[in-house]
PDB file of N, CA, C and O in Angstrom:
ATOM      1  N   UNK A   1      -6.784  -5.307  -8.487  1.00  0.00           N
ATOM      2  CA  UNK A   1      -6.713  -6.307  -7.968  1.00  0.00           C
ATOM      3  C   UNK A   1      -7.035  -7.688  -9.117  1.00  0.00           C
ATOM      4  O   UNK A   1      -6.594  -8.836  -9.056  1.00  0.00           O
ATOM      5  N   UNK A   2      -7.905  -7.105 -10.077  1.00  0.00           N
ATOM      6  CA  UNK A   2      -8.102  -8.021 -11.285  1.00  0.00           C
ATOM      7  C   UNK A   2      -6.670  -8.199 -12.095  1.00  0.00           C
ATOM      8  O   UNK A   2      -6.328  -9.213 -12.702  1.00  0.00           O
ATOM      9  N   UNK A   3      -5.935  -7.005 -11.965  1.00  0.00           N
ATOM     10  CA  UNK A   3      -4.735  -7.146 -12.925  1.00  0.00           C
ATOM     11  C   UNK A   3      -3.729  -7.972 -12.324  1.00  0.00           C
ATOM     12  O   UNK A   3      -3.085  -8.807 -12.959  1.00  0.00           O
ATOM     13  N   UNK A   4      -3.574  -7.705 -10.917  1.00  0.00           N
ATOM     14  CA  UNK A   4      -2.685  -8.590 -10.173  1.00  0.00           C
ATOM     15  C   UNK A   4      -3.105 -10.300 -10.396  1.00  0.00           C
ATOM     16  O   UNK A   4      -2.248 -11.178 -10.487  1.00  0.00           O
ATOM     17  N   UNK A   5      -4.456 -10.529 -10.455  1.00  0.00           N
ATOM     18  CA  UNK A   5      -4.844 -11.996 -10.699  1.00  0.00           C
ATOM     19  C   UNK A   5      -4.501 -12.443 -11.953  1.00  0.00           C
ATOM     20  O   UNK A   5      -3.957 -13.510 -12.240  1.00  0.00           O
ATOM     21  N   UNK A   6      -4.880 -11.494 -12.728  1.00  0.00           N
ATOM     22  CA  UNK A   6      -4.434 -11.999 -14.318  1.00  0.00           C
ATOM     23  C   UNK A   6      -2.774 -12.024 -14.304  1.00  0.00           C
ATOM     24  O   UNK A   6      -2.215 -12.917 -14.941  1.00  0.00           O
ATOM     25  N   UNK A   7      -2.123 -11.215 -13.705  1.00  0.00           N
ATOM     26  CA  UNK A   7      -0.811 -11.125 -14.045  1.00  0.00           C
ATOM     27  C   UNK A   7       0.060 -12.491 -13.429  1.00  0.00           C
ATOM     28  O   UNK A   7       1.056 -13.088 -13.837  1.00  0.00           O
ATOM     29  N   UNK A   8      -0.782 -12.656 -12.314  1.00  0.00           N
ATOM     30  CA  UNK A   8      -0.346 -13.993 -11.742  1.00  0.00           C
ATOM     31  C   UNK A   8      -0.443 -15.234 -12.317  1.00  0.00           C
ATOM     32  O   UNK A   8       0.422 -16.110 -12.357  1.00  0.00           O
ATOM     33  N   UNK A   9      -1.768 -15.250 -12.841  1.00  0.00           N
ATOM     34  CA  UNK A   9      -2.032 -16.342 -13.598  1.00  0.00           C
ATOM     35  C   UNK A   9      -1.503 -16.472 -15.052  1.00  0.00           C
ATOM     36  O   UNK A   9      -1.370 -17.599 -15.531  1.00  0.00           O
ATOM     37  N   UNK A  10      -1.238 -15.515 -15.676  1.00  0.00           N
ATOM     38  CA  UNK A  10      -0.219 -15.534 -16.640  1.00  0.00           C
ATOM     39  C   UNK A  10       1.121 -15.927 -16.690  1.00  0.00           C
ATOM     40  O   UNK A  10       1.716 -16.561 -17.561  1.00  0.00           O
ATOM     41  N   UNK A  11       1.597 -15.358 -15.400  1.00  0.00           N
ATOM     42  CA  UNK A  11       3.183 -15.923 -15.208  1.00  0.00           C
ATOM     43  C   UNK A  11       3.025 -17.425 -15.095  1.00  0.00           C
ATOM     44  O   UNK A  11       3.703 -18.215 -15.753  1.00  0.00           O
ATOM     45  N   UNK A  12       1.954 -17.826 -14.095  1.00  0.00           N
ATOM     46  CA  UNK A  12       1.972 -19.200 -14.002  1.00  0.00           C
ATOM     47  C   UNK A  12       1.841 -20.045 -15.387  1.00  0.00           C
ATOM     48  O   UNK A  12       2.606 -20.991 -15.574  1.00  0.00           O
ATOM     49  N   UNK A  13       0.914 -19.711 -16.299  1.00  0.00           N
ATOM     50  CA  UNK A  13       0.927 -20.097 -17.550  1.00  0.00           C
ATOM     51  C   UNK A  13       1.989 -20.156 -18.425  1.00  0.00           C
ATOM     52  O   UNK A  13       2.158 -21.118 -19.175  1.00  0.00           O
ATOM     53  N   UNK A  14       2.781 -19.117 -18.382  1.00  0.00           N
ATOM     54  CA  UNK A  14       3.809 -18.880 -19.061  1.00  0.00           C
ATOM     55  C   UNK A  14       5.117 -19.709 -18.644  1.00  0.00           C
ATOM     56  O   UNK A  14       5.842 -20.132 -19.544  1.00  0.00           O
ATOM     57  N   UNK A  15       5.386 -19.912 -17.519  1.00  0.00           N
ATOM     58  CA  UNK A  15       6.297 -20.684 -16.810  1.00  0.00           C
ATOM     59  C   UNK A  15       6.032 -21.990 -17.277  1.00  0.00           C
ATOM     60  O   UNK A  15       6.909 -22.649 -17.836  1.00  0.00           O
ATOM     61  N   UNK A  16       4.646 -22.501 -17.050  1.00  0.00           N
ATOM     62  CA  UNK A  16       4.215 -23.880 -17.546  1.00  0.00           C
ATOM     63  C   UNK A  16       4.341 -24.293 -19.037  1.00  0.00           C
ATOM     64  O   UNK A  16       4.563 -25.428 -19.458  1.00  0.00           O
ATOM     65  N   UNK A  17       4.165 -23.198 -19.731  1.00  0.00           N
ATOM     66  CA  UNK A  17       4.012 -23.498 -21.145  1.00  0.00           C
ATOM     67  C   UNK A  17       5.618 -23.735 -21.716  1.00  0.00           C
ATOM     68  O   UNK A  17       5.922 -24.655 -22.476  1.00  0.00           O
ATOM     69  N   UNK A  18       6.389 -22.909 -21.292  1.00  0.00           N
ATOM     70  CA  UNK A  18       7.988 -23.376 -21.430  1.00  0.00           C
ATOM     71  C   UNK A  18       8.364 -24.504 -21.314  1.00  0.00           C
ATOM     72  O   UNK A  18       8.876 -24.960 -22.336  1.00  0.00           O
ATOM     73  N   UNK A  19       8.318 -25.174 -20.444  1.00  0.00           N
ATOM     74  CA  UNK A  19       8.517 -26.707 -20.137  1.00  0.00           C
ATOM     75  C   UNK A  19       7.685 -27.317 -18.969  1.00  0.00           C
ATOM     76  O   UNK A  19       7.869 -26.842 -17.849  1.00  0.00           O
ATOM     77  N   UNK A  20       6.778 -28.337 -19.133  1.00  0.00           N
ATOM     78  CA  UNK A  20       6.188 -28.859 -18.235  1.00  0.00           C
ATOM     79  C   UNK A  20       6.595 -29.135 -16.971  1.00  0.00           C
ATOM     80  O   UNK A  20       5.922 -29.202 -15.942  1.00  0.00           O
ATOM     81  N   UNK A  21       7.956 -29.317 -17.170  1.00  0.00           N
ATOM     82  CA  UNK A  21       8.930 -29.425 -15.618  1.00  0.00           C
ATOM     83  C   UNK A  21       9.352 -28.222 -14.968  1.00  0.00           C
ATOM     84  O   UNK A  21       9.958 -28.215 -13.897  1.00  0.00           O
ATOM     85  N   UNK A  22       8.992 -27.079 -15.701  1.00  0.00           N
ATOM     86  CA  UNK A  22       9.507 -25.644 -15.353  1.00  0.00           C
ATOM     87  C   UNK A  22       9.028 -25.215 -14.110  1.00  0.00           C
ATOM     88  O   UNK A  22       9.770 -24.697 -13.276  1.00  0.00           O
ATOM     89  N   UNK A  23       7.602 -25.437 -13.905  1.00  0.00           N
ATOM     90  CA  UNK A  23       6.657 -24.901 -12.920  1.00  0.00           C
ATOM     91  C   UNK A  23       6.864 -26.027 -11.907  1.00  0.00           C
ATOM     92  O   UNK A  23       6.157 -27.027 -12.030  1.00  0.00           O
ATOM     93  N   UNK A  24       7.994 -25.950 -10.661  1.00  0.00           N
ATOM     94  CA  UNK A  24       8.306 -26.834  -9.912  1.00  0.00           C
ATOM     95  C   UNK A  24       7.498 -26.297  -8.536  1.00  0.00           C
ATOM     96  O   UNK A  24       7.243 -25.106  -8.354  1.00  0.00           O
ATOM     97  N   UNK A  25       7.186 -27.225  -7.726  1.00  0.00           N
ATOM     98  CA  UNK A  25       6.385 -26.962  -6.345  1.00  0.00           C
ATOM     99  C   UNK A  25       7.096 -25.470  -5.613  1.00  0.00           C
ATOM    100  O   UNK A  25       6.442 -24.552  -5.119  1.00  0.00           O
ATOM    101  N   UNK A  26       8.528 -25.549  -5.710  1.00  0.00           N
ATOM    102  CA  UNK A  26       8.967 -24.178  -5.092  1.00  0.00           C
ATOM    103  C   UNK A  26       8.867 -23.070  -5.836  1.00  0.00           C
ATOM    104  O   UNK A  26       8.931 -21.985  -5.258  1.00  0.00           O
ATOM    105  N   UNK A  27       8.683 -23.123  -7.336  1.00  0.00           N
ATOM    106  CA  UNK A  27       8.423 -21.800  -8.239  1.00  0.00           C
ATOM    107  C   UNK A  27       6.946 -21.557  -7.670  1.00  0.00           C
ATOM    108  O   UNK A  27       6.580 -20.447  -7.283  1.00  0.00           O
ATOM    109  N   UNK A  28       6.173 -22.636  -7.655  1.00  0.00           N
ATOM    110  CA  UNK A  28       4.789 -22.303  -7.719  1.00  0.00           C
ATOM    111  C   UNK A  28       4.388 -21.529  -6.349  1.00  0.00           C
ATOM    112  O   UNK A  28       3.589 -20.603  -6.209  1.00  0.00           O
ATOM    113  N   UNK A  29       5.133 -22.146  -5.445  1.00  0.00           N
ATOM    114  CA  UNK A  29       5.113 -21.562  -3.869  1.00  0.00           C
ATOM    115  C   UNK A  29       5.624 -19.911  -3.762  1.00  0.00           C
ATOM    116  O   UNK A  29       5.185 -19.026  -3.028  1.00  0.00           O
ATOM    117  N   UNK A  30       6.645 -19.861  -4.713  1.00  0.00           N
ATOM    118  CA  UNK A  30       7.451 -18.505  -4.762  1.00  0.00           C
ATOM    119  C   UNK A  30       6.176 -17.209  -5.325  1.00  0.00           C
ATOM    120  O   UNK A  30       5.871 -16.113  -4.855  1.00  0.00           O
ATOM    121  N   UNK A  31       5.801 -17.802  -6.241  1.00  0.00           N
ATOM    122  CA  UNK A  31       4.732 -17.240  -7.093  1.00  0.00           C
ATOM    123  C   UNK A  31       3.290 -16.760  -6.351  1.00  0.00           C
ATOM    124  O   UNK A  31       2.558 -15.802  -6.601  1.00  0.00           O
ATOM    125  N   UNK A  32       3.196 -17.763  -5.393  1.00  0.00           N
ATOM    126  CA  UNK A  32       1.978 -17.700  -4.635  1.00  0.00           C
ATOM    127  C   UNK A  32       2.125 -16.621  -3.517  1.00  0.00           C
ATOM    128  O   UNK A  32       1.284 -15.769  -3.228  1.00  0.00           O
ATOM    129  N   UNK A  33       3.426 -16.823  -2.904  1.00  0.00           N
ATOM    130  CA  UNK A  33       3.809 -15.913  -1.861  1.00  0.00           C
ATOM    131  C   UNK A  33       4.006 -14.551  -2.282  1.00  0.00           C
ATOM    132  O   UNK A  33       3.799 -13.681  -1.437  1.00  0.00           O
ATOM    133  N   UNK A  34       4.411 -14.172  -3.568  1.00  0.00           N
ATOM    134  CA  UNK A  34       4.568 -12.953  -4.012  1.00  0.00           C
ATOM    135  C   UNK A  34       3.208 -12.421  -4.286  1.00  0.00           C
ATOM    136  O   UNK A  34       2.957 -11.249  -4.003  1.00  0.00           O
ATOM    137  N   UNK A  35       2.348 -13.168  -4.795  1.00  0.00           N
ATOM    138  CA  UNK A  35       1.028 -12.687  -5.039  1.00  0.00           C
ATOM    139  C   UNK A  35       0.217 -12.368  -3.854  1.00  0.00           C
ATOM    140  O   UNK A  35      -0.639 -11.484  -3.891  1.00  0.00           O
ATOM    141  N   UNK A  36       0.487 -13.123  -2.719  1.00  0.00           N
ATOM    142  CA  UNK A  36      -0.101 -12.716  -1.365  1.00  0.00           C
ATOM    143  C   UNK A  36       0.536 -11.434  -0.578  1.00  0.00           C
ATOM    144  O   UNK A  36      -0.054 -10.782   0.284  1.00  0.00           O
ATOM    145  N   UNK A  37       1.800 -11.221  -1.032  1.00  0.00           N
ATOM    146  CA  UNK A  37       2.576 -10.043  -0.268  1.00  0.00           C
ATOM    147  C   UNK A  37       2.049  -8.824  -1.251  1.00  0.00           C
ATOM    148  O   UNK A  37       1.780  -7.732  -0.750  1.00  0.00           O
ATOM    149  N   UNK A  38       1.940  -9.011  -2.400  1.00  0.00           N
ATOM    150  CA  UNK A  38       1.437  -7.775  -3.090  1.00  0.00           C
ATOM    151  C   UNK A  38      -0.043  -7.682  -2.894  1.00  0.00           C
ATOM    152  O   UNK A  38      -0.498  -6.540  -2.969  1.00  0.00           O
ATOM    153  N   UNK A  39      -0.671  -8.405  -2.718  1.00  0.00           N
ATOM    154  CA  UNK A  39      -2.279  -8.105  -2.441  1.00  0.00           C
ATOM    155  C   UNK A  39      -2.341  -7.569  -1.195  1.00  0.00           C
ATOM    156  O   UNK A  39      -3.033  -6.559  -1.071  1.00  0.00           O
ATOM    157  N   UNK A  40      -1.834  -7.964  -0.330  1.00  0.00           N
ATOM    158  CA  UNK A  40      -1.898  -7.628   1.346  1.00  0.00           C
ATOM    159  C   UNK A  40      -1.449  -6.059   1.136  1.00  0.00           C
ATOM    160  O   UNK A  40      -2.109  -5.147   1.637  1.00  0.00           O
ATOM    161  N   UNK A  41      -0.305  -5.834   0.376  1.00  0.00           N
ATOM    162  CA  UNK A  41       0.269  -4.390   0.226  1.00  0.00           C
ATOM    163  C   UNK A  41      -0.756  -3.535  -0.426  1.00  0.00           C
ATOM    164  O   UNK A  41      -0.930  -2.360  -0.102  1.00  0.00           O
ATOM    165  N   UNK A  42      -1.419  -4.136  -1.332  1.00  0.00           N
ATOM    166  CA  UNK A  42      -2.213  -3.099  -2.156  1.00  0.00           C
ATOM    167  C   UNK A  42      -3.634  -2.751  -1.377  1.00  0.00           C
ATOM    168  O   UNK A  42      -4.240  -1.695  -1.557  1.00  0.00           O
ATOM    169  N   UNK A  43      -4.086  -3.843  -0.450  1.00  0.00           N
ATOM    170  CA  UNK A  43      -5.184  -3.675   0.065  1.00  0.00           C
ATOM    171  C   UNK A  43      -5.334  -3.245   1.714  1.00  0.00           C
ATOM    172  O   UNK A  43      -6.349  -3.169   2.407  1.00  0.00           O
ATOM    173  N   UNK A  44      -4.073  -3.025   2.010  1.00  0.00           N
ATOM    174  CA  UNK A  44      -3.831  -2.762   3.567  1.00  0.00           C
ATOM    175  C   UNK A  44      -4.331  -1.377   3.709  1.00  0.00           C
ATOM    176  O   UNK A  44      -4.322  -0.557   2.791  1.00  0.00           O
ATOM    177  N   UNK A  45      -4.879  -1.103   5.211  1.00  0.00           N
ATOM    178  CA  UNK A  45      -5.453   0.017   5.609  1.00  0.00           C
ATOM    179  C   UNK A  45      -4.288   1.230   5.723  1.00  0.00           C
ATOM    180  O   UNK A  45      -3.126   0.905   5.965  1.00  0.00           O
ATOM    181  N   UNK A  46      -4.574   2.324   5.579  1.00  0.00           N
ATOM    182  CA  UNK A  46      -3.813   3.666   5.735  1.00  0.00           C
ATOM    183  C   UNK A  46      -3.739   4.066   7.171  1.00  0.00           C
ATOM    184  O   UNK A  46      -4.187   5.159   7.517  1.00  0.00           O
ATOM    185  N   UNK A  47      -3.128   3.135   8.139  1.00  0.00           N
ATOM    186  CA  UNK A  47      -2.919   3.317   9.360  1.00  0.00           C
ATOM    187  C   UNK A  47      -1.728   3.566   9.909  1.00  0.00           C
ATOM    188  O   UNK A  47      -1.549   4.101  11.003  1.00  0.00           O
ATOM    189  N   UNK A  48      -0.725   3.100   8.996  1.00  0.00           N
ATOM    190  CA  UNK A  48       0.722   3.319   9.485  1.00  0.00           C
ATOM    191  C   UNK A  48       1.332   4.998   9.366  1.00  0.00           C
ATOM    192  O   UNK A  48       2.250   5.466  10.039  1.00  0.00           O
ATOM    193  N   UNK A  49       0.687   5.568   8.520  1.00  0.00           N
ATOM    194  CA  UNK A  49       1.232   6.893   8.237  1.00  0.00           C
ATOM    195  C   UNK A  49       0.330   8.026   9.021  1.00  0.00           C
ATOM    196  O   UNK A  49      -0.410   8.810   8.428  1.00  0.00           O
ATOM    197  N   UNK A  50       0.492   7.992  10.315  1.00  0.00           N
ATOM    198  CA  UNK A  50      -0.494   8.780  11.098  1.00  0.00           C
ATOM    199  C   UNK A  50       0.456  10.139  11.638  1.00  0.00           C
ATOM    200  O   UNK A  50       1.650  10.097  11.934  1.00  0.00           O
ATOM    201  N   UNK A  51      -0.387  11.262  11.666  1.00  0.00           N
ATOM    202  CA  UNK A  51       0.285  12.407  12.234  1.00  0.00           C
ATOM    203  C   UNK A  51       0.423  12.318  13.770  1.00  0.00           C
ATOM    204  O   UNK A  51      -0.631  11.857  14.209  1.00  0.00           O
ATOM    205  N   UNK A  52       1.006  12.490  14.429  1.00  0.00           N
ATOM    206  CA  UNK A  52       1.029  12.520  16.076  1.00  0.00           C
ATOM    207  C   UNK A  52      -0.033  13.557  16.309  1.00  0.00           C
ATOM    208  O   UNK A  52      -0.325  14.385  15.446  1.00  0.00           O
ATOM    209  N   UNK A  53      -0.641  13.495  17.564  1.00  0.00           N
ATOM    210  CA  UNK A  53      -1.429  14.346  17.941  1.00  0.00           C
ATOM    211  C   UNK A  53      -0.678  15.521  18.584  1.00  0.00           C
ATOM    212  O   UNK A  53      -0.007  15.217  19.571  1.00  0.00           O
ATOM    213  N   UNK A  54      -0.667  16.834  18.198  1.00  0.00           N
ATOM    214  CA  UNK A  54       0.118  17.875  18.421  1.00  0.00           C
ATOM    215  C   UNK A  54      -0.348  18.621  19.947  1.00  0.00           C
ATOM    216  O   UNK A  54      -1.508  18.595  20.360  1.00  0.00           O
ATOM    217  N   UNK A  55       0.556  19.138  20.519  1.00  0.00           N
ATOM    218  CA  UNK A  55       0.376  19.544  21.705  1.00  0.00           C
ATOM    219  C   UNK A  55      -0.328  20.859  21.689  1.00  0.00           C
ATOM    220  O   UNK A  55       0.211  21.575  20.845  1.00  0.00           O
ATOM    221  N   UNK A  56      -1.287  21.441  22.265  1.00  0.00           N
ATOM    222  CA  UNK A  56      -1.839  22.530  22.110  1.00  0.00           C
ATOM    223  C   UNK A  56      -3.508  22.249  22.078  1.00  0.00           C
ATOM    224  O   UNK A  56      -4.137  21.196  21.970  1.00  0.00           O
ATOM    225  N   UNK A  57      -3.893  23.488  22.202  1.00  0.00           N
ATOM    226  CA  UNK A  57      -5.749  23.330  22.178  1.00  0.00           C
ATOM    227  C   UNK A  57      -6.268  23.974  21.089  1.00  0.00           C
ATOM    228  O   UNK A  57      -7.418  24.414  21.090  1.00  0.00           O
ATOM    229  N   UNK A  58      -5.417  24.081  20.032  1.00  0.00           N
ATOM    230  CA  UNK A  58      -5.771  24.812  18.751  1.00  0.00           C
ATOM    231  C   UNK A  58      -6.926  23.778  18.031  1.00  0.00           C
ATOM    232  O   UNK A  58      -6.960  22.553  18.140  1.00  0.00           O
ATOM    233  N   UNK A  59      -7.709  24.510  17.386  1.00  0.00           N
ATOM    234  CA  UNK A  59      -8.877  23.772  16.566  1.00  0.00           C
ATOM    235  C   UNK A  59      -8.056  22.636  15.535  1.00  0.00           C
ATOM    236  O   UNK A  59      -8.320  21.434  15.551  1.00  0.00           O
ATOM    237  N   UNK A  60      -7.173  23.166  14.779  1.00  0.00           N
ATOM    238  CA  UNK A  60      -6.574  22.424  13.782  1.00  0.00           C
ATOM    239  C   UNK A  60      -5.916  21.041  14.506  1.00  0.00           C
ATOM    240  O   UNK A  60      -6.078  19.885  14.116  1.00  0.00           O
ATOM    241  N   UNK A  61      -5.111  21.502  15.693  1.00  0.00           N
ATOM    242  CA  UNK A  61      -4.560  20.424  16.535  1.00  0.00           C
ATOM    243  C   UNK A  61      -5.380  19.161  16.938  1.00  0.00           C
ATOM    244  O   UNK A  61      -4.936  18.013  16.979  1.00  0.00           O
ATOM    245  N   UNK A  62      -6.676  19.568  17.236  1.00  0.00           N
ATOM    246  CA  UNK A  62      -7.749  18.793  17.780  1.00  0.00           C
ATOM    247  C   UNK A  62      -8.284  18.041  16.740  1.00  0.00           C
ATOM    248  O   UNK A  62      -8.639  16.894  17.011  1.00  0.00           O
ATOM    249  N   UNK A  63      -8.462  18.610  15.176  1.00  0.00           N
ATOM    250  CA  UNK A  63      -8.846  17.938  14.299  1.00  0.00           C
ATOM    251  C   UNK A  63      -7.870  16.923  13.669  1.00  0.00           C
ATOM    252  O   UNK A  63      -8.169  15.839  13.168  1.00  0.00           O
ATOM    253  N   UNK A  64      -6.592  17.502  13.793  1.00  0.00           N
ATOM    254  CA  UNK A  64      -5.559  16.546  12.989  1.00  0.00           C
ATOM    255  C   UNK A  64      -5.220  15.124  13.903  1.00  0.00           C
ATOM    256  O   UNK A  64      -4.841  14.024  13.502  1.00  0.00           O
ATOM    257  N   UNK A  65      -5.455  15.510  15.020  1.00  0.00           N
ATOM    258  CA  UNK A  65      -5.337  13.941  15.712  1.00  0.00           C
ATOM    259  C   UNK A  65      -5.610  12.887  15.214  1.00  0.00           C
ATOM    260  O   UNK A  65      -6.819  12.713  15.061  1.00  0.00           O
ATOM    261  N   UNK A  66      -4.825  11.922  14.821  1.00  0.00           N
ATOM    262  CA  UNK A  66      -5.433  10.636  14.155  1.00  0.00           C
ATOM    263  C   UNK A  66      -5.621  10.498  12.751  1.00  0.00           C
ATOM    264  O   UNK A  66      -5.931   9.412  12.261  1.00  0.00           O
ATOM    265  N   UNK A  67      -5.416  11.760  11.918  1.00  0.00           N
ATOM    266  CA  UNK A  67      -5.705  11.814  10.688  1.00  0.00           C
ATOM    267  C   UNK A  67      -4.376  11.053   9.999  1.00  0.00           C
ATOM    268  O   UNK A  67      -3.254  11.112  10.502  1.00  0.00           O
ATOM    269  N   UNK A  68      -4.692  10.329   8.762  1.00  0.00           N
ATOM    270  CA  UNK A  68      -3.574   9.962   8.143  1.00  0.00           C
ATOM    271  C   UNK A  68      -2.616  10.961   7.499  1.00  0.00           C
ATOM    272  O   UNK A  68      -3.095  11.915   6.885  1.00  0.00           O
ATOM    273  N   UNK A  69      -1.514  10.833   7.582  1.00  0.00           N
ATOM    274  CA  UNK A  69      -0.457  11.631   7.127  1.00  0.00           C
ATOM    275  C   UNK A  69      -0.720  12.258   5.371  1.00  0.00           C
ATOM    276  O   UNK A  69      -0.626  13.404   4.931  1.00  0.00           O
ATOM    277  N   UNK A  70      -0.994  11.242   4.834  1.00  0.00           N
ATOM    278  CA  UNK A  70      -1.134  11.627   3.352  1.00  0.00           C
ATOM    279  C   UNK A  70      -2.370  12.308   3.275  1.00  0.00           C
ATOM    280  O   UNK A  70      -2.392  13.120   2.350  1.00  0.00           O
ATOM    281  N   UNK A  71      -3.450  12.239   3.973  1.00  0.00           N
ATOM    282  CA  UNK A  71      -4.667  13.245   3.841  1.00  0.00           C
ATOM    283  C   UNK A  71      -4.202  14.649   4.089  1.00  0.00           C
ATOM    284  O   UNK A  71      -4.351  15.591   3.311  1.00  0.00           O
ATOM    285  N   UNK A  72      -3.657  14.678   5.196  1.00  0.00           N
ATOM    286  CA  UNK A  72      -3.082  15.875   5.740  1.00  0.00           C
ATOM    287  C   UNK A  72      -2.290  16.658   5.096  1.00  0.00           C
ATOM    288  O   UNK A  72      -2.325  17.873   5.293  1.00  0.00           O
ATOM    289  N   UNK A  73      -1.362  16.037   4.133  1.00  0.00           N
ATOM    290  CA  UNK A  73      -0.404  16.670   3.303  1.00  0.00           C
ATOM    291  C   UNK A  73      -1.129  17.183   2.040  1.00  0.00           C
ATOM    292  O   UNK A  73      -0.850  18.272   1.539  1.00  0.00           O
ATOM    293  N   UNK A  74      -2.203  16.240   1.478  1.00  0.00           N
ATOM    294  CA  UNK A  74      -2.885  16.491   0.486  1.00  0.00           C
ATOM    295  C   UNK A  74      -3.991  17.555   0.673  1.00  0.00           C
ATOM    296  O   UNK A  74      -4.223  18.276  -0.297  1.00  0.00           O
ATOM    297  N   UNK A  75      -4.733  17.744   1.862  1.00  0.00           N
ATOM    298  CA  UNK A  75      -5.770  18.628   2.046  1.00  0.00           C
ATOM    299  C   UNK A  75      -5.601  19.803   2.845  1.00  0.00           C
ATOM    300  O   UNK A  75      -6.462  20.683   2.807  1.00  0.00           O
ATOM    301  N   UNK A  76      -4.516  19.919   3.613  1.00  0.00           N
ATOM    302  CA  UNK A  76      -4.133  20.727   4.501  1.00  0.00           C
ATOM    303  C   UNK A  76      -3.085  21.863   4.274  1.00  0.00           C
ATOM    304  O   UNK A  76      -1.914  21.512   4.423  1.00  0.00           O
ATOM    305  N   UNK A  77      -3.290  23.051   3.968  1.00  0.00           N
ATOM    306  CA  UNK A  77      -2.042  23.661   3.315  1.00  0.00           C
ATOM    307  C   UNK A  77      -1.051  23.836   4.518  1.00  0.00           C
ATOM    308  O   UNK A  77      -1.568  23.697   5.627  1.00  0.00           O
ATOM    309  N   UNK A  78       0.315  24.123   4.479  1.00  0.00           N
ATOM    310  CA  UNK A  78       1.320  24.132   5.380  1.00  0.00           C
ATOM    311  C   UNK A  78       1.103  25.578   5.880  1.00  0.00           C
ATOM    312  O   UNK A  78       0.659  26.485   5.177  1.00  0.00           O
ATOM    313  N   UNK A  79       1.486  25.695   7.247  1.00  0.00           N
ATOM    314  CA  UNK A  79       1.803  26.824   7.809  1.00  0.00           C
ATOM    315  C   UNK A  79       2.657  27.945   7.232  1.00  0.00           C
ATOM    316  O   UNK A  79       3.788  27.695   6.814  1.00  0.00           O
ATOM    317  N   UNK A  80       2.154  29.157   7.198  1.00  0.00           N
ATOM    318  CA  UNK A  80       3.020  30.139   6.678  1.00  0.00           C
ATOM    319  C   UNK A  80       3.988  30.989   7.594  1.00  0.00           C
ATOM    320  O   UNK A  80       3.435  31.632   8.487  1.00  0.00           O
ATOM    321  N   UNK A  81       5.184  31.064   7.501  1.00  0.00           N
ATOM    322  CA  UNK A  81       5.879  31.742   8.306  1.00  0.00           C
ATOM    323  C   UNK A  81       6.023  33.192   8.569  1.00  0.00           C
ATOM    324  O   UNK A  81       6.527  33.626   9.605  1.00  0.00           O
ATOM    325  N   UNK A  82       5.483  34.072   7.428  1.00  0.00           N
ATOM    326  CA  UNK A  82       5.149  35.327   7.699  1.00  0.00           C
ATOM    327  C   UNK A  82       3.663  35.568   7.054  1.00  0.00           C
ATOM    328  O   UNK A  82       3.118  35.087   6.061  1.00  0.00           O
ATOM    329  N   UNK A  83       3.210  36.579   8.103  1.00  0.00           N
ATOM    330  CA  UNK A  83       1.616  36.668   7.672  1.00  0.00           C
ATOM    331  C   UNK A  83       1.454  37.656   6.415  1.00  0.00           C
ATOM    332  O   UNK A  83       2.309  38.496   6.135  1.00  0.00           O
ATOM    333  N   UNK A  84       0.371  37.484   5.753  1.00  0.00           N
ATOM    334  CA  UNK A  84       0.100  37.962   4.258  1.00  0.00           C
ATOM    335  C   UNK A  84      -0.262  39.460   4.491  1.00  0.00           C
ATOM    336  O   UNK A  84      -0.542  40.183   3.535  1.00  0.00           O
TER     337      UNK A  84
END
């Protein structure tokens, strides 16, 4: 977040330093909107990538209900098709 703030301020300063008239209200608004969109994307919760609840009564299915998909892919090994 600190780097995003610094980048936004540096961009504003750079555009303003090139020519005092270069930082128009429109450009300032576009820069602000870009900052807000990026900030929201970086700070959003991981709620959109959920694994749907599986049908069945297995323990793994019950535990995996509602877990983030990224967590499941990182921490639970995939099923093996043949026994070892």
